N, C-alpha and C positions, 0 to 999 in steps of 0.2 A: 156152499163152499165158503170157507173162512176168508174174510176180507183181509187184504194186505194194506198196511199203512206205512208210508215212507216218512221218516222224520230226518230232515237235514239239520246238521248242528246238534244231533241227538246226544252227543257226549258232553255237551255244555251244561251250564247251570239249569236253565229252564228245560232244555231238551231232555236231559236225563230223567228228571222228575216226570216229564210228559211220557217218555217211553215206558217207565214203570207203571204209570197209571193206565196206559193203553193195554199193556200186557195183562194187568190185573182185571181188565174188562173183557179179556178173551180175544183181542186182536192179534194178528201176526204183525210184527213190526220189523221193518228194515231201517236200520240207523246208519246214516252217512255222516262222517266227520273226518276232517283232516288232522285232528288232534293238536292243532296249533294252540288253542286255548282250552278245548275240551279234554277230558281225561277218561281213560278206560275205567279207572277206579270209581268214577261216578256211576258206572253201569254194572258194578260188581254183583248186585242183587239179581240181575237178569241176564248176564252174559251167557250163562249156560242153559237158559230157558229154551226149550224146543221151538217156541214161537218167536224167538228173537234172533236177528241176524245183524252183525256189524260189518260194515264195509268202510275201510279207510280210503277216503277219496276227497279231493278238493273239487267242490262244485264248479269252480271256474272252468274246469275241463269237462267236456261231455261225458256222459255215463250211459252205458248200455245195461239195462236190467232185463233179465229173462222172465221174471215173474210179472204177472199183470197187476198193476198198482191201482188200488181203489181210492185211496185218500193220501194227500200229501200235506204235511205240515212243513213249511219252508222257514226254518229258523236260522239257517247258516248265515253267520255274519259276526265279525268282531263287534262288540256291543258296549265296551267301556272306554272312556277317553284315552287312557294310556295305551291301550292296545290298538284302537282304531286310528290313533295318531301315529303310532309306531309303524303300523301296517296300513298306512293310508291308501296306497294304490291298490293293495289287495282287498281292502274294504270296498272300494269303489267297484272293482272287478267282480267281487263276490256278489254284490247286489245288482250288478248289470249282467255280465256274462253268466254268473251263477244262477240268477233268477231266470234268465232266458233258458238255460239248459234244463232247469227243473220244470219250467212251464212247458217245454217241449215234451218232457216225459208225461206231464199231465194231459197234454193234447193227444199224444199217441194212445194213451189208455183211457181217455175220457174220464180221468180221475178228478175228484173234487180237490180244489187247491186252496190252502189257507196260507196267506202271507203274514208272517210275524213282522209287522212294521213297528213303529216306535212313536212315542210322544215327541221325539226330537223333530219330527216333521213340522211341528208347530213353531220351532225355533224359540226365540224369546218373545212369548205371545203378548199381543196387545189386548186380548180379551181373556176374561177369567170368570169361571173355569173354562177349559178348552172343550169346545164341541166339535163334532166330526165335520161340520160344514165350514169350519174356520180354515182358511187357506194358509195361515202361518206367516211368520216374520223371520225368514231365514237369510243369513248372510251366505250367498252362494260361493264365495271365495275365501271364507274364513277358515280357521284351524279345525272347526268342527264340521265343515261342509263335506269332508270326505265321508262322513257318516250320515249327516242330515240329508244332503242332496242325493246320496246313494239310495237311501230308503225312499225318498220322494220319487226317484226314477223307478225303483222297483214297484212302487204303487202304480205309477203310470203304465208300466209295462204289463202288469197284472190286469189292469182294466182294459187295455187294448186286446189282450187275449180273450177277455170276456166279450168285448164288442165284436171282434172279427171272427172268432171261432166258437162263440157261445159257451166258453169254458165256465164251469160252475166255480165261482171264486168267493173268498171272503178276505177282507183286509182287516187285521186286528192291530190297533195301535196300543202297544204295551207301555204302560207307565212304570215308574221305578218299582222293581220287584226285589225281594230279599228272602233269605232263608238258608238252610244248610246247603253246602257245596259252593257258596260264593268263594272266590279266591281272595286270599288276604291282600294281594297286591294288585287287584284289578281296578283300583281307583274309584270304586263306588262308595258312596257315603257310609252305608251301614257296615260293610266289611272293613273299611278303613278305620272307622271309629272303634269297632269291637276289637280289632287286632291291636290298635294303639292302646286302648284302655286296659286290655288284658296284660299287656307287657309294660304298663306304666310309662309308655312313651307319650310325648306331647300329642294331644289330639288336634289335628290340623283342620281349622275352619277357614274357608276362603271368603274374602270380603269381610263384611261385618257379621255374617251368619244370619242375616235377615231374609235371605232368599228362601223360598219355600219349596218343599217337595211333598209328594204323597206316596206312602210306602205300602205296597201290596205284598202280602205273604205268599210264598210259592204255591201252597196248596190251593189258595183261592184263584191264583192265576191259571194254574193247570185246569181247574174245573171250568173256568171261563173259556179257555182255548178248546177244550173238548166239546163243550156246549156249542161253541161257535162253528165247529166243524160238522157236528152231527145233527144239529137242528136245521130243518129245511127252511125255517123262517129267516135264517142268517144268509141265505143265498144272495150273493152279489152285494152284500152290505159292507160298510166300513164302520167298525165299532171300536170305541175306546174300552180298554180293560185296565183298571187300576183302582186303588182305594182312594176315595175322595176325602178322607181325613187328612188335613193339611198341617204340616209342621214346619217351623223354621229349621234351618240347618243347626243353628245354635241350640234350639230345643232338643233336637235329636242327639246332639253331642252330650248334653247334660243328662238326658234320660239314660243313655248307655253308660256314661261314667258312673252315675249313681247306682244303676242296677248291678254293675260289676264291683262297685266299691273301690274304684281305681284311684290311685294317687296322681294320675295324669293331670297335667295342666292343659287348659285349652289355649292354643296359640292361633294367631290370625295371619293369613298370608294374602297377597293380592288376588283379587277375583280374576279367574281366567277369562280370556277373550270370548265374547258371545255367550257367557254362562247365563242361562235363563234365570230371570228374577223370580218368577212365580210358575208353579207347575201343579195343576190340579185337574183331574179328569171330570168332565161331565159324563156320568154313566147312565143317563136317561135311556139311551138306546139299548144298552146292555140289560137294564132292568126290564124294558118293555119286550125286546125281541128274545132274549135268552133267559129271562127270569133269573138273572144273576146279580147278586150283590156280595161283596167280600164279607166274610164272617170273622176273620181273625184280626183282633185289635193289635196295635203296635207292640204293646208290652208283652202280650202273649206270644207273638211271633218272635220278638227279640229274645225271650227266655229260651226258646228252642234253638235259635240261631247261635246265641252265646254258648249254650251247652255244647253244640257241635264244634265250635271253635275251641272250647276248653278241652275237648277230647283229642285235640291235635290233628283234626282231619285235614 
């Protein structure tokens, strides 16, 4: 019998690419999204596929599913600073009540459960690069805590379902990811810079631009998520997924400006509260357990992403 995979947040940036990949591999996919930040247009290539089903639903509320679920990718959450700060309480509830509701579905059907967590659980890290056994340096009451602490709680809840009910889980800490379907106004570095450069607007760099990030292209991230779900070696593991190539924010701004040939000027604004100074994943576990390494270099991924933005998507 064909296996059924549930993807929460499946109409979002990463979720929609993941749904497409799963359909291409022959899985039946049920996608849940409240469409607050996700878009049905992200799913246009698979909406009419017989193996795909979309349900508009907010995971904060319980959900009854008639089909037996075999695998669950739990991606539902606001994930960019403008959105998770605007919808701060919803972000907390999505990762608390929402994660509980989806874990209950996993427990009911004995489904394998993958939590899409985040590098933000490391906060403004005191070690570099960040390894999975690092507990983090997070301000529990700061402006970013509605996301950082929500994800930390979701991780804790996931591990309790593993300990108390023997649920087969994986926790994947996702580092900065980019590619087609990023929203121009979602506040992420790559989408901001591309949109500003294409429109010859000032490119906004916060602080001195010396803070670093590591950018992973979407196809690499999706491959890692799928390996993490379906490889038995990943059972009950916490694994970083991200590209370890490290760039300063200023470097990223200059690369994008030059690739586009933009007339934009780079301007500087005060650094937001609790903004991490350095961010780079240690992917030793991903290499060892999943045999996964990112393949797409930054300029190659940027070419595809810039082209998508140019086409007015």
